[in-house]
C-alpha positions in Angstrom: 31.5 -2.7 -42.2 30.8 -3.2 -38.3 27.5 -4.1 -36.9 26.3 -0.7 -36.1 26.4 0.0 -40.0 24.7 -3.3 -41.2 22.2 -2.1 -38.9 21.6 0.8 -40.0 21.7 -0.2 -43.6 18.8 -2.6 -42.8 17.0 0.4 -41.6 17.6 2.5 -44.6 16.3 -0.3 -46.9 13.4 -1.0 -45.0 12.2 2.7 -44.7 13.5 3.2 -48.8 9.9 2.6 -49.9 7.7 4.8 -47.4 6.1 8.0 -48.9 6.9 11.2 -47.6 3.8 12.2 -47.0 3.1 9.1 -45.0 1.3 9.7 -41.6 4.0 10.0 -38.4 3.9 6.6 -36.2 2.5 8.9 -33.5 -0.7 10.1 -35.2 -1.1 6.4 -37.1 -0.9 4.7 -33.5 -4.5 4.5 -31.6 -4.2 6.0 -28.2 -7.6 5.8 -26.8 -6.9 3.1 -24.1 -7.3 3.8 -20.8 -5.1 5.9 -18.9 -5.9 3.9 -15.6 -8.5 1.7 -14.1 -10.8 3.1 -11.7 -10.7 6.6 -9.9 -8.5 6.9 -6.8 -7.2 9.3 -4.2 -3.5 9.9 -4.1 -3.8 8.3 -0.6 -5.5 5.3 -2.1 -2.6 5.2 -5.1 0.1 5.2 -2.4 -1.6 2.5 -0.5 -1.8 0.2 -3.8 1.3 1.4 -4.5 2.8 -0.3 -1.2 0.9 -3.3 -1.6 1.9 -4.3 -5.0 5.5 -3.6 -4.2 5.1 -5.8 -1.0 3.4 -8.2 -3.2 6.6 -8.4 -5.0 8.6 -9.3 -2.0 9.7 -5.6 -1.9 10.3 -4.3 1.7 8.4 -0.8 2.2 9.0 1.6 4.3 6.9 5.2 5.3 8.4 7.9 7.0 8.3 11.7 7.0 11.3 14.0 5.7 12.9 14.4 9.0 13.1 10.9 10.1 15.1 9.8 6.6 18.4 9.9 7.8 17.6 8.1 10.7 15.7 4.9 9.3 18.3 5.2 6.1 21.2 4.1 9.1 19.2 1.5 10.7 18.2 -0.1 7.5 22.0 0.0 6.4 23.1 -1.2 10.3 20.4 -3.8 9.7 22.9 -5.2 6.7 26.1 -4.5 8.5 26.6 -2.5 5.5 30.2 -1.0 5.8 29.9 1.1 2.1 26.9 2.2 0.2 27.1 3.3 -3.4 26.2 7.1 -3.8 24.7 8.4 -7.5 25.7 12.0 -8.3 23.4 14.5 -7.2 22.0 12.2 -4.3 21.1 14.5 -1.1 23.6 14.5 1.1 21.3 14.6 4.5 19.9 11.2 3.5 23.0 9.6 5.1 23.7 12.0 7.7 22.6 9.5 10.1 25.3 6.6 9.5 29.1 6.7 9.1 28.9 4.1 6.2 32.0 4.6 3.8 30.4 6.4 0.6 31.5 5.1 -2.8 30.7 7.5 -5.7 29.7 7.0 -8.8 32.1 7.1 -11.5 32.4 6.4 -14.9 35.8 4.2 -14.7 34.1 2.1 -11.9 34.0 -1.8 -12.8 31.5 -4.0 -12.0 34.1 -5.4 -9.9 34.3 -2.2 -8.2 30.3 -2.1 -7.9 29.9 -5.1 -6.4 32.2 -4.7 -3.7 30.0 -2.1 -2.5 27.7 -3.8 0.3 24.3 -1.2 -1.1 23.3 1.5 -3.1 21.0 4.2 -2.2 19.0 6.3 -5.2 16.0 8.5 -5.5 13.7 7.6 -8.4 11.6 9.4 -11.5 8.3 7.7 -11.1 6.4 4.9 -9.1 3.6 3.1 -10.8 1.1 1.9 -8.3 -0.6 -0.4 -10.4 2.2 -3.0 -11.2 4.2 -1.9 -8.1 7.1 0.0 -10.5 9.9 2.0 -9.7 11.4 3.5 -12.5 14.8 5.5 -12.8 15.7 7.2 -15.7 19.5 8.5 -14.7 18.6 11.8 -13.6 20.9 13.4 -10.2 20.1 11.1 -7.6 19.3 7.9 -9.2 22.9 7.1 -11.5 23.7 5.3 -14.5 21.5 1.9 -15.0 24.5 -0.4 -13.6 24.9 1.2 -10.5 21.3 -0.1 -9.0 21.9 -3.7 -10.8 25.6 -4.8 -9.4 25.0 -4.3 -5.6 22.7 -7.4 -4.0 20.8 -4.4 -1.3 19.0 -1.4 -3.1 17.3 1.6 -0.8 15.1 3.3 -3.1 13.2 6.9 -1.7 9.9 7.3 -3.5 8.6 10.6 -2.5 4.6 10.4 -2.0 2.3 11.5 -3.2 4.3 13.7 -5.8 5.7 10.8 -7.4 3.2 8.4 -7.8 1.3 7.5 -10.8 -1.7 5.0 -10.9 -0.6 3.7 -14.6 1.7 3.1 -17.0 0.8 5.8 -19.7 0.8 8.2 -16.8 4.1 7.3 -16.1 5.3 7.3 -19.6 3.9 11.0 -19.8 6.7 12.3 -17.4 9.8 10.3 -18.8 12.1 12.1 -21.3 11.9 9.2 -24.2 15.7 10.6 -24.5 17.1 9.1 -21.1 17.5 5.4 -20.5 15.3 4.3 -17.9 15.4 1.4 -15.7 12.1 -0.2 -14.7 12.0 -2.0 -11.5 9.0 -4.2 -9.7 10.4 -5.9 -6.5 13.8 -7.8 -6.0 15.4 -9.5 -9.2 13.8 -12.7 -9.7 13.7 -15.5 -11.8 12.4 -19.2 -11.9 13.6 -22.2 -13.7 12.1 -24.9 -15.4 11.0 -26.0 -12.1 9.6 -23.1 -11.3 12.2 -23.1 -8.3 12.5 -18.8 -7.8 15.7 -17.6 -7.5 16.7 -13.8 -6.1 19.4 -11.9 -7.2 20.6 -13.2 -10.5 19.8 -9.9 -12.7 20.0 -7.4 -9.9 19.6 -6.5 -6.3 18.5 -9.6 -4.0 16.7 -7.3 -1.8 14.9 -4.4 -2.7 14.0 -1.7 -0.2 11.4 0.8 -1.0 11.3 4.5 1.3 7.6 5.8 0.5 9.0 9.3 2.1 5.8 11.7 3.1 
């Protein structure tokens, strides 16, 4: 018996005495909490997202659609990036203003292969203003989870206001629970017992978010 079978066996034993007519979890748990804290216009919601992203030490940029390729080119040039990881389904036009080497996401890529890339460029599924969080769910243009965790520099494009919500409950309503999601609040950071902050331990040391629109 392997570990998976042992865990599933424990789950089956734990559920053995559950009556068939017991209320489903979705009905038994109250959902009457606030869906957002205060009412905001879409413009104020986007401003709040930008403020909270910056508070988490992400670098925030604003641009219109025609300016996006040039901005991405400048960000990669500033990092002296020679290669950028590109998830399947990413808009080719986003990298039209740079000749940096594009590294496609492949299932056979090893962590070392991913670590050799200087940057990664992704879209996002949704962004949460109240928490300064961007969420990736592996949809086209976002890639698999490891794609955004290994390189040291992550550029993420958020379409505003369409992809921005105020709160976590609103974000959950947009996400497919069957898809793996990565929740990112600023660059990777941790502190030791003496509260010395170290960035880049669990993911990118630098997170740049482009608010597009």
